[in-house]
C-alpha positions in Angstrom: -201.6 89.4 30.7 -200.7 88.6 34.3 -197.2 88.4 35.7 -196.6 85.3 37.7 -195.8 86.4 41.3 -192.6 84.3 41.4 -191.1 86.5 38.6 -192.3 89.8 40.1 -189.0 90.6 42.0 -187.0 89.8 38.8 -189.3 92.0 36.8 -188.8 94.9 39.2 -185.0 94.4 39.2 -184.9 94.5 35.4 -187.0 97.6 35.3 -184.8 99.3 37.9 -181.7 98.4 35.9 -183.1 99.7 32.7 -184.1 102.9 34.4 -180.6 103.3 35.9 -179.1 102.8 32.4 -181.4 105.4 30.9 -180.6 107.9 33.7 -176.8 107.4 33.4 -176.9 107.7 29.6 -179.0 110.8 29.8 -176.7 112.4 32.3 -173.6 111.7 30.3 -175.2 112.8 27.0 -176.4 116.0 28.7 -173.0 116.8 30.1 -171.3 116.2 26.8 -173.8 118.4 25.0 -173.2 121.2 27.5 -169.4 121.0 27.0 -169.9 121.0 23.2 -172.2 124.1 23.5 -169.5 125.7 25.7 -166.7 125.0 23.2 -169.0 126.3 20.3 -169.7 129.5 22.2 -166.0 129.9 22.9 -165.1 129.4 19.2 -167.7 132.1 18.3 -166.7 134.6 21.0 -164.8 137.6 20.0 -162.2 137.4 22.8 -160.2 140.4 21.5 -163.2 142.6 22.3 -163.8 141.2 25.7 -163.8 143.5 28.7 -164.5 143.0 32.4 -165.3 145.4 35.3 -162.5 145.0 37.8 -162.5 144.9 41.6 -159.2 146.9 41.5 -158.8 150.5 42.7 -156.1 151.0 40.0 -158.4 150.4 37.0 -162.2 150.1 36.4 -162.1 147.9 33.3 -159.8 145.1 32.0 -159.7 144.5 28.3 -158.3 141.2 27.1 -156.0 143.3 24.8 -154.5 144.8 28.0 -152.9 141.4 28.9 -151.6 140.5 25.4 -148.0 139.5 25.5 -148.3 136.9 28.2 -150.2 133.6 28.4 -153.4 134.0 30.5 -156.1 132.0 32.2 -159.6 133.3 32.8 -160.7 131.4 36.0 -164.4 131.4 36.7 -164.9 131.0 40.4 -167.0 131.9 43.4 -166.6 132.1 47.1 -169.5 129.7 47.8 -167.8 126.9 45.7 -165.3 124.9 47.6 -164.0 123.4 44.3 -163.5 126.9 43.0 -161.5 127.8 46.0 -159.4 124.6 45.6 -158.6 125.5 42.0 -158.0 129.1 43.0 -155.3 127.9 45.5 -153.8 125.6 42.8 -153.5 128.6 40.5 -151.9 130.6 43.2 -149.3 127.9 43.7 -148.8 127.5 39.9 -148.5 131.3 39.5 -145.7 131.4 42.1 -143.7 129.0 39.9 -144.7 130.6 36.5 -145.1 134.3 37.2 -145.3 135.0 33.5 -148.9 133.6 33.5 -151.6 136.2 33.9 -154.6 135.0 36.0 -157.9 136.7 35.5 -160.1 135.6 38.4 -163.7 136.1 37.1 -166.1 136.0 40.1 -169.5 134.5 39.2 -172.8 134.9 41.0 -171.4 136.3 44.2 -171.9 139.3 46.3 -169.4 142.2 46.0 -168.8 142.1 49.8 -167.9 138.4 49.9 -165.6 138.8 46.9 -163.8 141.9 48.3 -163.4 140.1 51.7 -161.9 137.1 49.8 -159.6 139.3 47.8 -158.4 141.0 51.0 -157.7 137.6 52.6 -155.3 136.4 49.9 -152.0 137.5 48.7 -151.6 137.1 44.9 -151.2 139.1 41.8 -154.5 137.9 40.2 -156.7 140.4 38.3 -160.1 140.1 40.0 -163.0 140.9 37.7 -166.8 140.5 37.6 -167.4 137.5 35.3 -171.1 136.6 35.6 -172.3 138.0 32.3 -169.5 136.4 30.3 -169.9 133.1 32.1 -173.6 133.1 31.2 -173.1 134.2 27.6 -170.7 131.3 27.0 -173.1 128.8 28.5 -170.2 127.5 30.7 -171.4 124.1 32.0 -170.0 124.3 35.5 -167.8 125.9 38.0 -164.9 126.2 38.4 -164.0 126.6 34.8 -161.0 128.1 33.0 -160.3 129.5 29.6 -156.6 129.5 28.6 -155.4 132.2 26.2 -152.0 132.3 24.4 -149.8 135.4 24.5 -151.7 136.8 21.5 -155.0 136.7 23.4 -156.3 133.8 21.3 -158.1 130.8 22.7 -155.8 127.9 23.6 -157.8 125.5 25.6 -160.5 125.2 28.3 -161.1 123.2 31.4 -164.4 122.5 33.2 -164.3 121.2 36.8 -161.7 120.9 39.5 -159.2 118.4 37.9 -156.0 120.3 38.8 -153.8 117.6 37.2 -155.4 118.1 33.8 -155.3 121.9 34.3 -151.6 121.7 35.2 -150.9 119.7 32.0 -152.8 122.3 29.9 -151.0 125.2 31.6 -147.7 123.5 31.1 -148.4 123.1 27.4 -149.5 126.7 27.2 -146.2 127.8 28.8 -144.1 125.5 26.7 -145.6 127.1 23.5 -144.6 130.6 24.6 
């Protein structure tokens, strides 16, 4: 079967459009599956047994049970991610307004030197911890990401990405329930 040359351009355009549709659908489906896997991992995680190695001189380890009694957010971030830094700055601003919120800044896939330099350059009351292994075990689909915990240390909600408006809404709901 031969294609008439006068229909060749139309044929190529239709093939390109179909390919684009398949790529977009596959990307959206993959992203949704990653978020579903993340939420499933979160629901199966024993958050009450969770502990992190800290970057603090005052303590070596942070156990989630250490921060019970206040709402908390575990913020997965990295110095090499501009979006992470933007969300980090949003959380600093939010924390100034709602100081009862505990922010656990869990650094992911970064060098200790860069993290310590960053910590020294900011003035906040965040608890800085190494978060790579927990990040990977949860199959977190992207960075920055946040896990919100209620005052009992129980999972409240999560956020993937740098949508600070959605994050503010979730944090406001978390604070309203306390």
